[in-house]
N, CA, C and O atoms as a printed pandas DataFrame, in Angstrom:
     atom_number atom_name residue_name chain_id  residue_number  x_coord  y_coord  z_coord
0              1         N          UNK        A               1   97.054   86.781  100.124
1              2        CA          UNK        A               1   98.397   86.552  100.594
2              3         C          UNK        A               1   98.507   86.974  102.040
3              4         O          UNK        A               1   97.843   87.913  102.479
4              5         N          UNK        A               2   99.353   86.271  102.780
5              6        CA          UNK        A               2   99.633   86.591  104.176
6              7         C          UNK        A               2  101.053   87.100  104.279
7              8         O          UNK        A               2  101.916   86.712  103.491
8              9         N          UNK        A               3  101.299   87.963  105.240
9             10        CA          UNK        A               3  102.652   88.428  105.507
10            11         C          UNK        A               3  103.099   87.874  106.849
11            12         O          UNK        A               3  102.350   87.909  107.825
12            13         N          UNK        A               4  104.332   87.360  106.893
13            14        CA          UNK        A               4  104.893   86.807  108.116
14            15         C          UNK        A               4  106.136   87.589  108.475
15            16         O          UNK        A               4  107.034   87.754  107.650
16            17         N          UNK        A               5  106.191   88.069  109.703
17            18        CA          UNK        A               5  107.368   88.787  110.187
18            19         C          UNK        A               5  108.303   87.810  110.882
19            20         O          UNK        A               5  107.861   86.831  111.483
20            21         N          UNK        A               6  109.582   88.081  110.795
21            22        CA          UNK        A               6  110.545   87.266  111.532
22            23         C          UNK        A               6  110.446   87.589  113.011
23            24         O          UNK        A               6  110.094   88.705  113.392
24            25         N          UNK        A               7  110.755   86.614  113.831
25            26        CA          UNK        A               7  110.769   86.835  115.267
26            27         C          UNK        A               7  111.905   86.033  115.866
27            28         O          UNK        A               7  112.465   85.158  115.207
28            29         N          UNK        A               8  112.248   86.323  117.107
29            30        CA          UNK        A               8  113.356   85.620  117.737
30            31         C          UNK        A               8  112.985   84.195  118.120
31            32         O          UNK        A               8  113.858   83.329  118.177
32            33         N          UNK        A               9  111.710   83.934  118.384
33            34        CA          UNK        A               9  111.305   82.569  118.706
34            35         C          UNK        A               9  110.552   81.983  117.524
35            36         O          UNK        A               9  109.596   82.593  117.044
36            37         N          UNK        A              10  110.963   80.805  117.041
37            38        CA          UNK        A              10  110.325   80.244  115.851
38            39         C          UNK        A              10  108.870   79.864  116.080
39            40         O          UNK        A              10  108.499   79.349  117.135
40            41         N          UNK        A              11  108.061   80.130  115.067
41            42        CA          UNK        A              11  106.667   79.696  115.088
42            43         C          UNK        A              11  106.556   78.468  114.202
43            44         O          UNK        A              11  107.531   78.074  113.562
44            45         N          UNK        A              12  105.399   77.869  114.160
45            46        CA          UNK        A              12  105.244   76.669  113.352
46            47         C          UNK        A              12  105.540   76.945  111.882
47            48         O          UNK        A              12  106.116   76.089  111.211
48            49         N          UNK        A              13  105.162   78.125  111.354
49            50        CA          UNK        A              13  105.446   78.418  109.951
50            51         C          UNK        A              13  106.940   78.635  109.732
51            52         O          UNK        A              13  107.463   78.281  108.675
52            53         N          UNK        A              14  107.631   79.207  110.705
53            54        CA          UNK        A              14  109.062   79.408  110.559
54            55         C          UNK        A              14  109.818   78.098  110.665
55            56         O          UNK        A              14  110.863   77.937  110.035
56            57         N          UNK        A              15  109.312   77.163  111.447
57            58        CA          UNK        A              15  109.953   75.868  111.559
58            59         C          UNK        A              15  109.853   75.109  110.248
59            60         O          UNK        A              15  110.657   74.213  109.991
60            61         N          UNK        A              16  108.876   75.455  109.411
61            62        CA          UNK        A              16  108.687   74.793  108.138
62            63         C          UNK        A              16  109.262   75.608  106.990
63            64         O          UNK        A              16  108.901   75.378  105.836
64            65         N          UNK        A              17  110.140   76.548  107.277
65            66        CA          UNK        A              17  110.724   77.377  106.240
66            67         C          UNK        A              17  111.496   76.499  105.266
67            68         O          UNK        A              17  112.179   75.562  105.679
68            69         N          UNK        A              18  111.393   76.795  103.981
69            70        CA          UNK        A              18  112.075   75.988  102.986
70            71         C          UNK        A              18  113.585   76.213  103.017
71            72         O          UNK        A              18  114.066   77.251  103.472
72            73         N          UNK        A              19  114.299   75.243  102.537
73            74        CA          UNK        A              19  115.742   75.372  102.471
74            75         C          UNK        A              19  116.188   75.994  101.156
75            76         O          UNK        A              19  117.289   76.540  101.085
76            77         N          UNK        A              20  115.373   75.929  100.123
77            78        CA          UNK        A              20  115.772   76.390   98.795
78            79         C          UNK        A              20  114.959   77.589   98.336
79            80         O          UNK        A              20  113.818   77.444   97.897
80            81         N          UNK        A              21  115.542   78.757   98.437
81            82        CA          UNK        A              21  114.950   79.972   97.900
82            83         C          UNK        A              21  115.555   80.183   96.516
83            84         O          UNK        A              21  116.747   79.948   96.322
84            85         N          UNK        A              22  114.745   80.625   95.552
85            86        CA          UNK        A              22  115.233   80.883   94.195
86            87         C          UNK        A              22  114.947   82.328   93.835
87            88         O          UNK        A              22  113.954   82.911   94.270
88            89         N          UNK        A              23  115.842   82.898   93.028
89            90        CA          UNK        A              23  115.553   84.218   92.487
90            91         C          UNK        A              23  115.629   84.155   90.972
91            92         O          UNK        A              23  116.223   83.233   90.412
92            93         N          UNK        A              24  115.045   85.103   90.331
93            94        CA          UNK        A              24  114.956   85.117   88.879
94            95         C          UNK        A              24  116.333   85.181   88.240
95            96         O          UNK        A              24  117.239   85.846   88.741
96            97         N          UNK        A              25  116.470   84.483   87.138
97            98        CA          UNK        A              25  117.718   84.564   86.374
98            99         C          UNK        A              25  117.840   85.924   85.697
99           100         O          UNK        A              25  118.925   86.283   85.238
100          101         N          UNK        A              26  116.756   86.686   85.625
101          102        CA          UNK        A              26  116.776   88.029   85.064
102          103         C          UNK        A              26  117.327   89.052   86.048
103          104         O          UNK        A              26  117.577   90.198   85.675
104          105         N          UNK        A              27  117.514   88.658   87.276
105          106        CA          UNK        A              27  118.007   89.561   88.308
106          107         C          UNK        A              27  119.528   89.601   88.262
107          108         O          UNK        A              27  120.189   88.586   88.480
108          109         N          UNK        A              28  120.078   90.771   87.978
109          110        CA          UNK        A              28  121.538   90.884   87.913
110          111         C          UNK        A              28  122.106   91.715   89.049
111          112         O          UNK        A              28  123.263   91.529   89.425
112          113         N          UNK        A              29  121.328   92.615   89.598
113          114        CA          UNK        A              29  121.807   93.506   90.651
114          115         C          UNK        A              29  121.498   93.001   92.054
115          116         O          UNK        A              29  122.007   93.561   93.025
116          117         N          UNK        A              30  120.691   91.972   92.190
117          118        CA          UNK        A              30  120.332   91.444   93.505
118          119         C          UNK        A              30  119.133   92.120   94.131
119          120         O          UNK        A              30  118.679   91.700   95.196
120          121         N          UNK        A              31  118.602   93.168   93.494
121          122        CA          UNK        A              31  117.426   93.862   94.018
122          123         C          UNK        A              31  116.171   93.220   93.444
123          124         O          UNK        A              31  115.580   93.712   92.483
124          125         N          UNK        A              32  115.786   92.124   94.051
125          126        CA          UNK        A              32  114.636   91.399   93.526
126          127         C          UNK        A              32  113.977   90.629   94.661
127          128         O          UNK        A              32  114.272   90.850   95.835
128          129         N          UNK        A              33  113.105   89.747   94.303
129          130        CA          UNK        A              33  112.477   88.880   95.286
130          131         C          UNK        A              33  112.961   87.461   95.079
131          132         O          UNK        A              33  113.410   87.092   93.994
132          133         N          UNK        A              34  112.863   86.670   96.138
133          134        CA          UNK        A              34  113.164   85.250   96.081
134          135         C          UNK        A              34  111.878   84.496   96.356
135          136         O          UNK        A              34  111.005   84.981   97.076
136          137         N          UNK        A              35  111.764   83.318   95.786
137          138        CA          UNK        A              35  110.560   82.510   95.908
138          139         C          UNK        A              35  110.957   81.111   96.361
139          140         O          UNK        A              35  111.951   80.552   95.896
140          141         N          UNK        A              36  110.183   80.566   97.256
141          142        CA          UNK        A              36  110.341   79.172   97.684
142          143         C          UNK        A              36  108.998   78.484   97.482
143          144         O          UNK        A              36  107.965   78.972   97.938
144          145         N          UNK        A              37  109.021   77.361   96.802
145          146        CA          UNK        A              37  107.772   76.646   96.539
146          147         C          UNK        A              37  107.670   75.406   97.413
147          148         O          UNK        A              37  108.673   74.826   97.828
148          149         N          UNK        A              38  106.469   75.029   97.670
149          150        CA          UNK        A              38  106.148   73.881   98.512
150          151         C          UNK        A              38  104.646   73.805   98.589
151          152         O          UNK        A              38  103.971   74.114   97.606
152          153         N          UNK        A              39  104.091   73.404   99.723
153          154        CA          UNK        A              39  102.634   73.410   99.866
154          155         C          UNK        A              39  102.059   74.818   99.652
155          156         O          UNK        A              39  100.932   74.975   99.183
156          157         N          UNK        A              40  102.843   75.823  100.000
157          158        CA          UNK        A              40  102.504   77.223   99.753
158          159         C          UNK        A              40  103.714   77.867   99.093
159          160         O          UNK        A              40  104.815   77.318   99.139
160          161         N          UNK        A              41  103.516   79.021   98.482
161          162        CA          UNK        A              41  104.610   79.758   97.865
162          163         C          UNK        A              41  104.996   80.890   98.807
163          164         O          UNK        A              41  104.141   81.662   99.241
164          165         N          UNK        A              42  106.284   80.988   99.122
165          166        CA          UNK        A              42  106.792   82.043   99.993
166          167         C          UNK        A              42  107.584   83.019   99.148
167          168         O          UNK        A              42  108.342   82.607   98.270
168          169         N          UNK        A              43  107.414   84.328   99.405
169          170        CA          UNK        A              43  108.066   85.377   98.641
170          171         C          UNK        A              43  108.741   86.324   99.628
171          172         O          UNK        A              43  108.116   86.771  100.590
172          173         N          UNK        A              44  110.029   86.634   99.389
173          174        CA          UNK        A              44  110.729   87.568  100.272
174          175         C          UNK        A              44  111.626   88.492   99.468
175          176         O          UNK        A              44  111.992   88.188   98.332
176          177         N          UNK        A              45  111.971   89.607  100.056
177          178        CA          UNK        A              45  112.837   90.627   99.458
178          179         C          UNK        A              45  114.291   90.238   99.688
179          180         O          UNK        A              45  114.680   89.943  100.818
180          181         N          UNK        A              46  115.103   90.234   98.623
181          182        CA          UNK        A              46  116.506   89.856   98.783
182          183         C          UNK        A              46  117.293   90.880   99.597
183          184         O          UNK        A              46  118.334   90.544  100.160
184          185         N          UNK        A              47  116.817   92.119   99.669
185          186        CA          UNK        A              47  117.512   93.140  100.456
186          187         C          UNK        A              47  117.200   93.034  101.945
187          188         O          UNK        A              47  117.902   93.621  102.769
188          189         N          UNK        A              48  116.148   92.287  102.297
189          190        CA          UNK        A              48  115.744   92.159  103.704
190          191         C          UNK        A              48  115.248   90.734  103.954
191          192         O          UNK        A              48  114.073   90.526  104.254
192          193         N          UNK        A              49  116.124   89.781  103.832
193          194        CA          UNK        A              49  115.745   88.371  103.958
194          195         C          UNK        A              49  115.212   88.026  105.342
195          196         O          UNK        A              49  114.399   87.113  105.483
196          197         N          UNK        A              50  115.655   88.736  106.350
197          198        CA          UNK        A              50  115.195   88.468  107.718
198          199         C          UNK        A              50  113.916   89.223  108.054
199          200         O          UNK        A              50  113.379   89.060  109.150
200          201         N          UNK        A              51  113.422   90.038  107.144
201          202        CA          UNK        A              51  112.268   90.888  107.404
202          203         C          UNK        A              51  110.918   90.233  107.221
203          204         O          UNK        A              51  109.896   90.919  107.243
204          205         N          UNK        A              52  110.885   88.937  107.043
205          206        CA          UNK        A              52  109.615   88.248  106.869
206          207         C          UNK        A              52  109.369   87.901  105.417
207          208         O          UNK        A              52  110.219   88.143  104.560
208          209         N          UNK        A              53  108.217   87.338  105.145
209          210        CA          UNK        A              53  107.878   86.927  103.793
210          211         C          UNK        A              53  106.368   86.962  103.590
211          212         O          UNK        A              53  105.592   86.988  104.545
212          213         N          UNK        A              54  105.979   86.961  102.333
213          214        CA          UNK        A              54  104.575   86.828  101.964
214          215         C          UNK        A              54  104.307   85.364  101.673
215          216         O          UNK        A              54  105.181   84.655  101.176
216          217         N          UNK        A              55  103.119   84.918  101.976
217          218        CA          UNK        A              55  102.717   83.538  101.704
218          219         C          UNK        A              55  101.500   83.570  100.780
219          220         O          UNK        A              55  100.529   84.285  101.030
220          221         N          UNK        A              56  101.574   82.782   99.711
221          222        CA          UNK        A              56  100.459   82.689   98.770
222          223         C          UNK        A              56  100.175   81.218   98.486
223          224         O          UNK        A              56  101.073   80.378   98.548
224          225         N          UNK        A              57   98.935   80.920   98.178
225          226        CA          UNK        A              57   98.619   79.560   97.757
226          227         C          UNK        A              57   99.236   79.338   96.374
227          228         O          UNK        A              57   99.480   80.292   95.635
228          229         N          UNK        A              58   99.479   78.097   96.039
229          230        CA          UNK        A              58  100.050   77.791   94.727
230          231         C          UNK        A              58   99.138   78.271   93.600
231          232         O          UNK        A              58   99.638   78.857   92.640
232          233         N          UNK        A              59   97.816   78.051   93.672
233          234        CA          UNK        A              59   96.946   78.568   92.604
234          235         C          UNK        A              59   96.986   80.098   92.482
235          236         O          UNK        A              59   96.975   80.628   91.371
236          237         N          UNK        A              60   97.033   80.806   93.612
237          238        CA          UNK        A              60   97.096   82.270   93.561
238          239         C          UNK        A              60   98.413   82.733   92.930
239          240         O          UNK        A              60   98.427   83.699   92.167
240          241         N          UNK        A              61   99.509   82.056   93.242
241          242        CA          UNK        A              61  100.810   82.408   92.673
242          243         C          UNK        A              61  100.799   82.180   91.154
243          244         O          UNK        A              61  101.269   83.024   90.392
244          245         N          UNK        A              62  100.265   81.047   90.727
245          246        CA          UNK        A              62  100.186   80.753   89.284
246          247         C          UNK        A              62   99.341   81.793   88.559
247          248         O          UNK        A              62   99.681   82.216   87.454
248          249         N          UNK        A              63   98.236   82.203   89.183
249          250        CA          UNK        A              63   97.376   83.215   88.565
250          251         C          UNK        A              63   98.112   84.547   88.437
251          252         O          UNK        A              63   98.024   85.212   87.405
252          253         N          UNK        A              64   98.837   84.936   89.488
253          254        CA          UNK        A              64   99.621   86.177   89.422
254          255         C          UNK        A              64  100.631   86.120   88.289
255          256         O          UNK        A              64  100.735   87.058   87.499
256          257         N          UNK        A              65  101.374   85.026   88.205
257          258        CA          UNK        A              65  102.379   84.889   87.143
258          259         C          UNK        A              65  101.750   84.924   85.756
259          260         O          UNK        A              65  102.317   85.515   84.837
260          261         N          UNK        A              66  100.594   84.304   85.593
261          262        CA          UNK        A              66   99.950   84.297   84.280
262          263         C          UNK        A              66   99.507   85.709   83.880
263          264         O          UNK        A              66   99.509   86.049   82.697
264          265         N          UNK        A              67   99.131   86.523   84.858
265          266        CA          UNK        A              67   98.720   87.892   84.560
266          267         C          UNK        A              67   99.907   88.800   84.292
267          268         O          UNK        A              67   99.764   89.807   83.598
268          269         N          UNK        A              68  101.068   88.469   84.823
269          270        CA          UNK        A              68  102.265   89.284   84.614
270          271         C          UNK        A              68  102.932   88.992   83.273
271          272         O          UNK        A              68  103.695   89.818   82.771
272          273         N          UNK        A              69  102.661   87.852   82.700
273          274        CA          UNK        A              69  103.297   87.472   81.427
274          275         C          UNK        A              69  102.676   88.112   80.259
275          276         O          UNK        A              69  103.107   87.886   79.129
């Protein structure tokens, strides 16, 4: 996984930021992560949405989820 920090000038990865972030339906307090899927999976903290995000390949994300279940 890669970590991307927010910056004042957009980079190519920031220009391709997804419009639809999703959070788990199990999250009731808002203290969770949000996920955006596309060519890569982006993961960010709901308490610090501007603080950057982690990037994972789709296969790596699926493997993580399968191990957590």
